N, C-alpha and C positions, 0 to 999 in steps of 0.2 A: 703840196700834195695832189696829184693827178686822180681824176675819175677814170676808169676802165673799164672797156661793156664789148667783153668777145663776143661774139655771136655764132652761134654753130648749128645745122641743119637738125643735126642727129646727137644723141651723145655720143661722146669720144672724139669729134671731129674736133674739137678744142685742144683737147687731149692732144692730139696727133699735129695736131697744126700750130699751136703757140703756145703750148704748157709752160714751158721754159720759159719765155717772155714773160708770161702772167706772175708766175712763181717770183720772178726778179723785180718784178715790178712791186708784189706785194711785200718784198724784201725791203725793199726801199722805203715800204710805209705808206704807200698808194694805197688805194681804193681799189677792189680787182672784182668784177661782177660778170658771172656767165650767164648768158640766154641761150636756153638749147629749144629750138621750136619745136621736136617732135618729141615722141618717146620711145622713138626707135622702135615700133612694134611689128616694122616689116620682118618676118622671118623668124625671131624672135617673141620670147616672152617680154613684153614692152615692160612688167612692173621691176625685171632681173637689170634692166637697161636704166631704169630709172634708180636705182639702188644705185646702183655702178657710179652715174654721174652723182650722185651725193657723197659719195665716200670721196672719189678722185678731186672734188671740187674743198673738199674738208681738208685736203692734204694743205693746201694752202692759206683755209681761210676765207675763199673765195666765197662770195654770196649768189645763190643757184638759184634759177629761173626757169621753169621749165612749161611749155607750153604744149598746145592739143593736135597741132598742123599733123595732119596726114603725111605718112612716112612714106616715101615717093611719089607721090603727089601735092609737094608744096608748091604752091604757085606764088608768082611773082608782081601778084595783081593785089587789089587793096585789102584781101584778107590781110596776108603778110605783111603789107606793110604797113596796116593800122595797128598791128601786133608790136612790130619794131617801134613804131612812132609813141605807142604807149608807155616802152621803157624808156624811149629815150627821154621824155619830158618827165619822167619818174625820176629818171638814175642821174639827168645830166652829163654824160661822160663828155669828157675831154677829148678821147680821143677812145676810137671802135675799130675793132680787128675783126674782120669777114673773111669768108672764103673769098676765092679768089674766082673771078670769071671763065679764066681759063680750066675748065674742071670738065671730064666723060661724065658727071654724076649730073643729073636734071634738078635733084633737088638744090646743090652747092651750087648752080646756074642762078636757077629761081632765087636763093639766098642774098645771091648776090646784088641781083638787079634789082632787088624790092629793095635793098641796103640802100642802093646808090640812090634811090628815090627818098627814101625814109630819112638818112644822113646828110643832105643837101645842106642843109648849116654847121653840120661837125666840123673842127675845124681841121680834125684829123682822122683819117682814115687809113686804114691800113689791109691789106687783102693775102691772107696766111693759104699755105698749100697742104694738102692731105694726100694721101694714097692713089687716091683719084684725081688727082691735078695733071695735065695734058700738059706733056713736054713744051710747050710755047709757054708755059712759066719762065718770067726772067726775072728773079727777086734784085731789086735797088735797094733794099734797106736790111742791113743784118743785123742780129742781136745774140752776142756772146753769151749761150746758155752754159758752156762750161760746168760751173759750179751748182747747175741744175739737172745736169744731163741723166742722173739719177733718179733724181724724183718724177722726171718726166718719164721716163722708161715704167715707175713703180704706179704713175697715174693710167699709161696706158693698159696696164697687167690688170688694173682692179676691171678693165672690162674684159672680165673673161668669156661672157657670151659671144664674146667677137674672137675667141683665141687663135680661134684655129685658122682664121687667115694670117697668111703668110706677112702682112704688111704689119701685124700688131707685134710680131717677133722684137725682143730684145735689140737684137744686130740689125733690124730694118729701120729701127728707131733710131740706134746710135749712128749705124752707115750713112740716113741721109742727112744727121746733124754733121756728121765729120765731112761729108761730101760739099756740103756748104761751107765749109770752114776751107777746106783746099781751097774753094772755088775763089776765095778771095784772099789767098798763099797767107792763112794760118793754118802751121802745123800744133799740132798735138790739140785741136781746139775742139768745141762742138758749137754750132751755130744753128740757127730759126733765119729764115731767108722772106722778108716779105716784098710786096708790091707797092708802094707807095700811090695810092690814089690821088691825095689830097693832105698837103700839110700848110696851115696857114699860122703865119707867128703873131 
């Protein structure tokens, strides 16, 4: 059994970036944990976003941990690093999934940079994409989530506080996963793509 930790700056980042892969791990019997660094209070009622995160994590029985860093002002410095290190020590994950550095959202880039410090002794680190990821993102590791795409769409849809945004639409979620499949010459499949930061066997 592997211990997996997915880290997101806001509620919904993990769902958008790697929920299908997390569902696949859970189905195999692995331990799956979500760490959300903020309550996503920027521009919305943050209590709703916390409830959404709880509900979506429960779809696969993932353990959810939510911190209170300031949405839109997450730093890459000691405060964020210390929080991440706390959960790394507590959960002892074998693999960690984080936002990519190729991102246009400052909180995502800061989370990546903080994770690169905190995760320096972790053997497996993978970076996922979200709607704010830039076109520079070039995944080199792919997970077939065809059996879990419906669950991923459902998890994203739970975040109804963000539902007016086009990238939350079913067709956007399915479209990106289908594009990533086409990218590696898979037809009629759905795939999540990742950038391998580090893998040590």
